[in-house]
C-alpha positions as CSV (number, residue, x, y, z in Angstrom):
1,S,8.3,-16.9,-49.9
2,E,7.5,-15.9,-53.5
3,N,3.8,-16.4,-52.6
4,V,3.8,-13.5,-50.1
5,S,3.3,-10.0,-51.4
6,I,3.5,-6.7,-49.5
7,S,1.8,-3.6,-50.7
8,G,2.1,-0.6,-48.4
9,T,0.7,-1.7,-45.0
10,H,-1.0,-4.8,-46.4
11,I,0.5,-8.3,-46.6
12,N,-1.2,-10.9,-48.8
13,L,-0.6,-14.6,-47.9
14,P,-1.6,-17.7,-49.7
15,E,-4.7,-19.5,-48.5
16,G,-4.0,-21.5,-45.3
17,F,-1.0,-19.5,-44.3
18,M,-0.8,-17.1,-41.3
19,L,1.7,-14.8,-39.6
20,D,2.5,-15.3,-36.0
21,L,4.0,-12.2,-34.4
22,G,4.5,-14.0,-31.0
23,G,8.3,-13.5,-31.4
24,I,7.9,-9.8,-30.9
25,A,4.4,-9.1,-29.6
26,K,5.1,-8.9,-25.9
27,G,8.2,-6.8,-26.5
28,Y,6.3,-4.4,-28.7
29,A,3.4,-4.2,-26.2
30,A,5.8,-3.4,-23.3
31,E,7.5,-0.8,-25.5
32,K,4.2,0.9,-26.2
33,V,3.2,0.9,-22.5
34,K,6.5,2.5,-21.8
35,E,6.0,5.2,-24.4
36,K,2.5,5.9,-23.0
37,L,3.7,6.2,-19.4
38,V,6.7,8.4,-20.4
39,G,4.2,10.6,-22.3
40,M,2.2,11.0,-19.1
41,G,5.3,12.2,-17.3
42,I,6.2,8.9,-15.5
43,K,10.0,9.0,-14.7
44,S,10.3,5.6,-12.9
45,A,8.5,2.4,-13.6
46,I,9.0,-1.3,-14.4
47,I,6.7,-3.1,-16.8
48,S,6.7,-6.9,-16.7
49,L,4.9,-9.0,-19.3
50,G,6.1,-12.6,-18.5
51,G,9.7,-12.8,-19.7
52,N,9.6,-9.3,-21.1
53,V,10.6,-6.4,-18.9
54,Q,10.8,-2.8,-19.8
55,T,12.2,-0.2,-17.4
56,I,11.7,3.5,-17.2
57,G,14.5,5.4,-15.5
58,K,15.8,4.1,-12.2
59,K,14.0,3.0,-9.1
60,P,12.6,5.9,-7.0
61,G,15.6,5.6,-4.7
62,G,18.1,6.1,-7.6
63,D,19.3,2.5,-7.9
64,K,19.0,0.6,-11.1
65,W,16.2,-2.0,-11.4
66,K,17.3,-5.5,-10.4
67,I,15.8,-8.1,-12.8
68,G,16.1,-11.8,-12.1
69,I,16.7,-14.2,-14.9
70,A,14.8,-17.5,-14.5
71,D,16.8,-20.6,-13.9
72,P,16.0,-22.8,-17.0
73,F,16.7,-25.9,-14.9
74,G,14.7,-25.0,-11.8
75,D,12.1,-22.6,-10.2
76,E,14.4,-19.9,-8.9
77,S,16.3,-16.9,-10.5
78,S,19.7,-18.0,-11.5
79,E,21.2,-14.7,-12.5
80,S,20.3,-11.0,-12.0
81,I,21.0,-8.0,-14.1
82,Y,20.7,-4.3,-13.3
83,A,19.0,-2.0,-15.8
84,E,17.6,1.4,-16.4
85,D,15.7,2.7,-19.5
86,S,16.1,-0.8,-21.0
87,A,14.2,-3.7,-22.3
88,V,15.2,-7.1,-20.8
89,V,13.7,-10.1,-22.6
90,T,14.4,-13.8,-22.1
91,S,13.7,-16.6,-24.5
92,G,14.2,-20.3,-23.5
93,G,13.3,-23.7,-24.6
94,Y,12.2,-24.6,-21.1
95,Q,9.2,-22.2,-21.3
96,R,7.0,-24.2,-23.7
97,N,7.8,-27.8,-24.6
98,F,6.7,-31.4,-24.7
99,T,8.3,-34.8,-24.6
100,H,7.6,-37.5,-27.1
101,E,9.3,-40.9,-27.0
102,G,12.0,-39.6,-24.6
103,K,12.9,-36.5,-26.7
104,T,11.9,-33.0,-25.5
105,Y,10.7,-30.6,-28.2
106,H,10.5,-26.9,-27.5
107,H,8.7,-24.0,-29.3
108,I,11.7,-22.1,-30.7
109,I,12.0,-23.3,-34.3
110,D,15.2,-23.1,-36.4
111,P,13.9,-21.8,-39.8
112,K,16.7,-23.7,-41.6
113,T,15.5,-27.1,-40.4
114,G,11.8,-26.5,-39.4
115,Y,12.6,-28.3,-36.1
116,P,13.3,-27.0,-32.6
117,A,16.6,-25.2,-32.5
118,E,19.5,-27.2,-31.1
119,S,22.1,-24.5,-30.3
120,G,23.2,-25.7,-26.9
121,I,21.5,-22.7,-25.3
122,A,19.0,-23.2,-22.5
123,S,18.0,-19.5,-22.3
124,V,19.1,-16.2,-23.6
125,T,18.3,-12.8,-22.1
126,V,18.8,-9.7,-24.2
127,I,19.3,-6.2,-22.8
128,C,18.8,-3.2,-25.2
129,E,16.7,0.0,-25.5
130,S,13.8,-1.4,-27.6
131,G,11.4,-4.0,-26.3
132,T,10.5,-5.1,-29.8
133,E,14.1,-5.5,-30.8
134,A,15.0,-7.3,-27.6
135,D,12.1,-9.7,-28.1
136,A,13.1,-10.5,-31.7
137,L,16.8,-10.8,-30.8
138,S,16.3,-13.1,-27.9
139,T,14.6,-15.6,-30.2
140,A,17.2,-15.1,-32.9
141,F,20.1,-15.5,-30.5
142,F,18.6,-18.8,-29.1
143,V,18.6,-20.2,-32.7
144,M,22.0,-18.6,-33.7
145,G,23.9,-20.1,-30.8
146,K,26.6,-18.8,-28.4
147,D,29.4,-17.8,-30.9
148,K,27.2,-15.9,-33.3
149,T,25.4,-14.2,-30.4
150,E,28.7,-13.1,-28.9
151,Q,29.9,-11.8,-32.3
152,F,26.6,-9.9,-32.9
153,C,26.7,-8.2,-29.4
154,S,30.4,-7.2,-29.9
155,N,29.5,-5.6,-33.2
156,H,26.3,-3.8,-32.0
157,E,26.8,-1.2,-29.3
158,G,23.9,-1.0,-26.8
159,I,22.9,-4.7,-27.2
160,S,24.1,-7.3,-24.7
161,A,23.0,-10.8,-23.7
162,V,23.2,-13.3,-20.9
163,I,23.4,-16.8,-22.3
164,I,22.7,-19.8,-20.1
165,M,24.0,-22.9,-21.9
166,Q,22.4,-26.4,-21.5
167,N,25.6,-27.4,-19.5
168,G,24.9,-24.6,-17.0
169,E,27.6,-22.3,-18.2
170,V,26.7,-18.6,-18.1
171,I,28.1,-16.2,-20.7
172,N,27.8,-12.4,-20.7
173,A,27.9,-11.2,-24.3
174,K,28.7,-7.5,-24.8
């Protein structure tokens, strides 16, 4: 907005406005915890902050970490991925929502419309090195939809996604 100004490390907002860093906060926090642990000499760990997972190395036995992806339609894990030295972050409309007059509204807003995103995606899990980046991308991919997410992943080495569509289809974007 033309009413927002940035000067160095300060951001000035109009009265009544606020910034919500919820789209990257947990990913950033997990990344900082990882950096601290690695700085202490930790070579193997998994950090889980509710939908945001950050791994350090492999499991003590040498296997990659197995991370379950929540089933957006039930209580179980629907898919699993294996990761090492990676952030694994899931965003989904099933996490926070409400129903009004028979229509369900979730918390992931499409900035073009100001309404909950209607991309056909039930959840998207991003796997990459940075927790902050994975957190931001999982939300962006949810809004962007399947085709643009697949295109983005194919054009950016080191970033992949597991997309679970509203119809139950599972897509691995690399």
